[in-house]
MIDRENKOL-470507 format. One record per residue: z, x, y of N, C-alpha, C in turn; residue number from 1; residue in one letter. Coordinates in nm, 3 decimals. Atoms other than C-alpha are relative to their C-alpha. Layout:
# residues N
+---------+---------+---------+---------+---------+---------+---------+---------+---------+-----+-----+
!     nzz !     nxx !     nyy !    cazz !    caxx !    cayy !     czz !     cxx !     cyy !   n ! res !
+---------+---------+---------+---------+---------+---------+---------+---------+---------+-----+-----+
!       Z !       X !       Y !       Z !       X !       Y !       Z !       X !       Y ! NUM !   A !
...
+---------+---------+---------+---------+---------+---------+---------+---------+---------+-----+-----+
//
This chain:
# residues 97
+---------+---------+---------+---------+---------+---------+---------+---------+---------+-----+-----+
!     nzz !     nxx !     nyy !    cazz !    caxx !    cayy !     czz !     cxx !     cyy !   n ! res !
+---------+---------+---------+---------+---------+---------+---------+---------+---------+-----+-----+
!   0.015 !   0.144 !   0.015 !   8.141 !  10.983 !   0.331 !  -0.127 !  -0.043 !   0.073 !   1 !   M !
!   0.126 !   0.041 !  -0.060 !   7.809 !  10.817 !   0.400 !   0.022 !  -0.108 !   0.107 !   2 !   D !
!  -0.010 !   0.092 !  -0.114 !   7.738 !  10.592 !   0.699 !   0.024 !  -0.144 !  -0.044 !   3 !   S !
!  -0.021 !   0.138 !   0.045 !   7.728 !  10.269 !   0.497 !   0.145 !  -0.022 !  -0.042 !   4 !   S !
!  -0.141 !   0.011 !   0.037 !   8.076 !  10.336 !   0.358 !   0.087 !  -0.004 !   0.124 !   5 !   T !
!  -0.073 !   0.001 !  -0.127 !   8.204 !  10.415 !   0.707 !  -0.010 !  -0.136 !   0.068 !   6 !   K !
!   0.020 !   0.132 !  -0.061 !   8.055 !  10.088 !   0.833 !   0.081 !  -0.106 !  -0.074 !   7 !   A !
!  -0.078 !   0.095 !   0.080 !   8.216 !   9.894 !   0.548 !   0.149 !   0.012 !   0.031 !   8 !   L !
!  -0.141 !  -0.024 !  -0.034 !   8.554 !  10.052 !   0.625 !   0.030 !  -0.055 !   0.138 !   9 !   I !
!  -0.020 !   0.047 !  -0.138 !   8.516 !   9.974 !   0.995 !   0.004 !  -0.154 !   0.004 !  10 !   R !
!   0.004 !   0.146 !   0.004 !   8.424 !   9.609 !   0.927 !   0.125 !  -0.056 !  -0.067 !  11 !   T !
!  -0.120 !   0.044 !   0.071 !   8.708 !   9.570 !   0.677 !   0.123 !   0.017 !   0.089 !  12 !   F !
!  -0.115 !  -0.027 !  -0.087 !   8.957 !   9.726 !   0.920 !   0.011 !  -0.104 !   0.111 !  13 !   S !
!   0.001 !   0.104 !  -0.102 !   8.855 !   9.474 !   1.185 !   0.044 !  -0.134 !  -0.059 !  14 !   E !
!  -0.034 !   0.127 !   0.064 !   8.886 !   9.182 !   0.940 !   0.149 !  -0.016 !  -0.025 !  15 !   K !
!  -0.143 !   0.011 !   0.032 !   9.245 !   9.265 !   0.849 !   0.084 !  -0.020 !   0.125 !  16 !   V !
!  -0.069 !   0.029 !  -0.125 !   9.334 !   9.209 !   1.214 !   0.066 !  -0.137 !   0.000 !  17 !   G !
!  -0.060 !   0.134 !   0.006 !   9.420 !   8.851 !   1.116 !   0.137 !   0.001 !  -0.066 !  18 !   R !
!  -0.132 !  -0.011 !   0.063 !   9.725 !   8.974 !   0.921 !   0.104 !   0.044 !   0.102 !  19 !   Y !
!  -0.106 !  -0.049 !  -0.090 !  10.060 !   9.029 !   1.093 !   0.001 !   0.154 !   0.002 !  20 !   P !
!   0.008 !  -0.145 !  -0.023 !  10.100 !   9.384 !   1.224 !   0.052 !   0.084 !  -0.117 !  21 !   E !
!  -0.057 !  -0.080 !   0.108 !  10.327 !   9.519 !   0.949 !  -0.085 !  -0.009 !  -0.127 !  22 !   E !
!   0.086 !   0.018 !   0.118 !  10.106 !   9.374 !   0.674 !  -0.132 !   0.076 !   0.019 !  23 !   E !
!   0.125 !  -0.071 !  -0.032 !   9.794 !   9.512 !   0.844 !   0.020 !   0.150 !  -0.017 !  24 !   R !
!  -0.029 !  -0.142 !   0.015 !   9.956 !   9.856 !   0.859 !   0.004 !   0.041 !  -0.147 !  25 !   K !
!  -0.008 !  -0.028 !   0.143 !  10.029 !   9.841 !   0.486 !  -0.139 !   0.000 !  -0.065 !  26 !   Q !
!   0.137 !   0.008 !   0.054 !   9.672 !   9.736 !   0.404 !  -0.079 !   0.124 !   0.039 !  27 !   I !
!   0.077 !  -0.115 !  -0.046 !   9.522 !  10.013 !   0.615 !   0.054 !   0.130 !  -0.057 !  28 !   L !
!  -0.060 !  -0.115 !   0.066 !   9.766 !  10.265 !   0.468 !  -0.055 !   0.013 !  -0.142 !  29 !   S !
!   0.055 !  -0.001 !   0.136 !   9.649 !  10.167 !   0.119 !  -0.147 !   0.043 !   0.002 !  30 !   A !
!   0.141 !  -0.038 !  -0.011 !   9.288 !  10.204 !   0.232 !  -0.013 !   0.151 !   0.020 !  31 !   L !
!   0.005 !  -0.145 !  -0.022 !   9.351 !  10.557 !   0.362 !   0.038 !   0.076 !  -0.127 !  32 !   R !
!  -0.042 !  -0.063 !   0.124 !   9.531 !  10.643 !   0.039 !  -0.114 !  -0.003 !  -0.102 !  33 !   W !
!   0.111 !   0.014 !   0.094 !   9.243 !  10.509 !  -0.172 !  -0.116 !   0.092 !   0.038 !  34 !   A !
!   0.106 !  -0.092 !  -0.046 !   8.995 !  10.705 !   0.042 !   0.026 !   0.140 !  -0.050 !  35 !   E !
!  -0.036 !  -0.134 !   0.045 !   9.181 !  11.024 !  -0.039 !  -0.007 !   0.013 !  -0.151 !  36 !   G !
!   0.000 !  -0.005 !   0.147 !   9.224 !  10.944 !  -0.407 !  -0.140 !   0.002 !  -0.058 !  37 !   L !
!   0.137 !   0.013 !   0.051 !   8.855 !  10.861 !  -0.453 !  -0.101 !   0.087 !   0.075 !  38 !   H !
!   0.085 !  -0.075 !  -0.093 !   8.718 !  11.114 !  -0.201 !  -0.127 !   0.058 !  -0.064 !  39 !   R !
!   0.117 !  -0.067 !   0.058 !   8.485 !  11.307 !  -0.432 !  -0.060 !  -0.074 !  -0.120 !  40 !   D !
!   0.049 !   0.075 !   0.116 !   8.419 !  11.035 !  -0.689 !  -0.121 !  -0.085 !   0.037 !  41 !   Q !
!   0.118 !   0.084 !  -0.017 !   8.085 !  10.863 !  -0.726 !  -0.014 !  -0.091 !  -0.121 !  42 !   L !
!   0.031 !   0.093 !   0.108 !   7.986 !  10.561 !  -0.934 !  -0.127 !   0.048 !  -0.070 !  43 !   R !
!   0.122 !  -0.036 !   0.073 !   7.706 !  10.588 !  -1.192 !  -0.123 !  -0.024 !   0.087 !  44 !   A !
!   0.111 !   0.031 !  -0.091 !   7.482 !  10.436 !  -0.922 !  -0.019 !   0.105 !   0.108 !  45 !   S !
!   0.005 !  -0.100 !  -0.105 !   7.557 !  10.731 !  -0.694 !   0.077 !  -0.041 !   0.125 !  46 !   G !
!  -0.078 !   0.048 !  -0.115 !   7.757 !  10.517 !  -0.450 !   0.140 !   0.060 !  -0.003 !  47 !   E !
!  -0.139 !  -0.044 !  -0.004 !   8.097 !  10.635 !  -0.332 !   0.087 !  -0.097 !  -0.080 !  48 !   P !
!  -0.085 !   0.080 !   0.087 !   8.365 !  10.512 !  -0.572 !   0.075 !  -0.108 !   0.077 !  49 !   F !
!  -0.080 !   0.092 !  -0.082 !   8.556 !  10.341 !  -0.288 !  -0.071 !  -0.132 !   0.027 !  50 !   L !
!   0.077 !   0.121 !  -0.033 !   8.275 !  10.086 !  -0.235 !   0.049 !  -0.121 !  -0.079 !  51 !   I !
!  -0.040 !   0.114 !   0.083 !   8.382 !   9.865 !  -0.526 !   0.138 !  -0.055 !   0.036 !  52 !   H !
!  -0.130 !   0.058 !  -0.032 !   8.758 !   9.833 !  -0.459 !   0.005 !  -0.056 !   0.143 !  53 !   P !
!   0.002 !   0.050 !  -0.137 !   8.691 !   9.792 !  -0.087 !  -0.075 !  -0.133 !   0.009 !  54 !   L !
!   0.077 !   0.126 !   0.002 !   8.432 !   9.520 !  -0.154 !   0.083 !  -0.114 !  -0.059 !  55 !   S !
!  -0.089 !   0.101 !   0.059 !   8.679 !   9.334 !  -0.377 !   0.106 !  -0.042 !   0.102 !  56 !   V !
!  -0.102 !   0.030 !  -0.101 !   8.949 !   9.360 !  -0.109 !  -0.059 !  -0.082 !   0.114 !  57 !   A !
!   0.066 !   0.073 !  -0.107 !   8.702 !   9.235 !   0.151 !  -0.017 !  -0.148 !  -0.036 !  58 !   D !
!   0.013 !   0.139 !   0.047 !   8.635 !   8.921 !  -0.055 !   0.135 !  -0.071 !   0.005 !  59 !   I !
!  -0.134 !   0.060 !   0.000 !   9.009 !   8.860 !  -0.089 !   0.051 !  -0.027 !   0.141 !  60 !   L !
!  -0.035 !   0.026 !  -0.140 !   9.059 !   8.894 !   0.287 !  -0.072 !  -0.125 !   0.048 !  61 !   V !
!   0.075 !   0.120 !  -0.037 !   8.784 !   8.635 !   0.337 !   0.061 !  -0.127 !  -0.060 !  62 !   D !
!  -0.065 !   0.113 !   0.067 !   8.972 !   8.410 !   0.093 !   0.142 !  -0.024 !   0.051 !  63 !   A !
!  -0.133 !   0.014 !  -0.063 !   9.288 !   8.453 !   0.304 !   0.116 !   0.020 !  -0.098 !  64 !   H !
!  -0.107 !  -0.028 !   0.094 !   9.493 !   8.595 !   0.020 !   0.104 !   0.091 !   0.065 !  65 !   L !
!  -0.111 !  -0.076 !  -0.058 !   9.826 !   8.767 !   0.082 !  -0.029 !   0.150 !  -0.002 !  66 !   D !
!   0.028 !  -0.141 !  -0.018 !   9.842 !   9.130 !   0.182 !   0.027 !   0.083 !  -0.125 !  67 !   Y !
!  -0.026 !  -0.075 !   0.122 !   9.992 !   9.248 !  -0.149 !  -0.121 !  -0.007 !  -0.094 !  68 !   Q !
!   0.118 !   0.015 !   0.084 !   9.690 !   9.111 !  -0.333 !  -0.115 !   0.085 !   0.053 !  69 !   T !
!   0.104 !  -0.083 !  -0.061 !   9.456 !   9.285 !  -0.088 !   0.026 !   0.147 !  -0.031 !  70 !   V !
!  -0.035 !  -0.139 !   0.033 !   9.642 !   9.614 !  -0.141 !  -0.029 !   0.029 !  -0.147 !  71 !   I !
!   0.027 !  -0.018 !   0.143 !   9.622 !   9.568 !  -0.518 !  -0.150 !   0.016 !  -0.025 !  72 !   A !
!   0.146 !  -0.011 !   0.015 !   9.245 !   9.521 !  -0.486 !  -0.047 !   0.139 !   0.045 !  73 !   A !
!   0.040 !  -0.131 !  -0.052 !   9.209 !   9.838 !  -0.278 !   0.034 !   0.111 !  -0.100 !  74 !   I !
!  -0.048 !  -0.106 !   0.088 !   9.406 !  10.041 !  -0.531 !  -0.024 !  -0.028 !  -0.148 !  75 !   L !
!   0.007 !   0.040 !   0.141 !   9.301 !   9.867 !  -0.853 !  -0.068 !   0.102 !  -0.091 !  76 !   H !
!   0.062 !  -0.103 !   0.083 !   9.085 !  10.154 !  -0.977 !   0.078 !   0.131 !   0.000 !  77 !   D !
!  -0.069 !  -0.129 !  -0.017 !   9.324 !  10.428 !  -0.869 !   0.083 !   0.041 !  -0.121 !  78 !   A !
!  -0.084 !  -0.035 !   0.115 !   9.557 !  10.409 !  -1.170 !  -0.081 !   0.053 !  -0.117 !  79 !   L !
!   0.078 !  -0.044 !   0.116 !   9.281 !  10.452 !  -1.425 !  -0.100 !   0.109 !   0.032 !  80 !   E !
!   0.106 !  -0.095 !  -0.033 !   9.041 !  10.674 !  -1.232 !   0.042 !   0.117 !   0.088 !  81 !   D !
!  -0.052 !  -0.113 !  -0.077 !   9.265 !  10.915 !  -1.040 !   0.131 !   0.045 !  -0.065 !  82 !   T !
!  -0.127 !  -0.049 !   0.053 !   9.588 !  11.104 !  -1.098 !   0.120 !  -0.082 !   0.045 !  83 !   G !
!  -0.109 !   0.084 !  -0.049 !   9.794 !  10.826 !  -0.937 !   0.077 !  -0.061 !  -0.117 !  84 !   L !
!  -0.083 !   0.062 !   0.104 !  10.087 !  10.710 !  -1.148 !   0.051 !  -0.136 !   0.047 !  85 !   S !
!  -0.055 !   0.131 !  -0.036 !  10.226 !  10.359 !  -1.161 !   0.132 !   0.016 !   0.074 !  86 !   S !
!  -0.127 !  -0.027 !  -0.070 !  10.559 !  10.506 !  -1.048 !  -0.025 !   0.028 !   0.149 !  87 !   R !
!   0.035 !  -0.030 !  -0.139 !  10.399 !  10.648 !  -0.731 !  -0.044 !  -0.126 !   0.074 !  88 !   E !
!   0.049 !   0.123 !  -0.060 !  10.225 !  10.319 !  -0.665 !   0.114 !  -0.095 !   0.032 !  89 !   L !
!  -0.118 !   0.087 !  -0.022 !  10.548 !  10.119 !  -0.705 !   0.086 !   0.053 !   0.114 !  90 !   R !
!  -0.082 !  -0.060 !  -0.105 !  10.734 !  10.362 !  -0.481 !  -0.059 !  -0.027 !   0.138 !  91 !   K !
!   0.067 !   0.016 !  -0.130 !  10.478 !  10.328 !  -0.204 !  -0.017 !  -0.147 !   0.041 !  92 !   E !
!   0.035 !   0.138 !  -0.036 !  10.392 !   9.955 !  -0.223 !   0.081 !  -0.108 !  -0.071 !  93 !   Y !
!  -0.087 !   0.099 !   0.062 !  10.654 !   9.788 !  -0.437 !  -0.054 !  -0.056 !  -0.130 !  94 !   G !
!   0.029 !   0.057 !   0.132 !  10.657 !   9.606 !  -0.767 !  -0.108 !  -0.107 !   0.007 !  95 !   R !
!   0.096 !   0.109 !  -0.014 !  10.451 !   9.314 !  -0.638 !  -0.144 !   0.050 !  -0.010 !  96 !   E !
!   0.135 !  -0.057 !   0.003 !  10.143 !   9.531 !  -0.585 !  -0.025 !   0.061 !  -0.135 !  97 !   V !
+---------+---------+---------+---------+---------+---------+---------+---------+---------+-----+-----+
//
């Protein structure tokens, strides 16, 4: 992972500090999961694949949206671009996400 992605993750992780502890844990868990799912994927631009979903989630945190919406943003590319199934996603984060 490149240094700019690490910096984005670090900044995002600090921002989610405004959520209650259990919600923050769920958000950061989804982030770690997405990191693993997208580990070796790159966008056509050459950027790490995670940049886009993380950037979307960052905007939603700034907009003070609920934690389920933030998790959905983090994982929104995972169903179509990784081997993740909707069943696995529901099991881990519930129907709402």
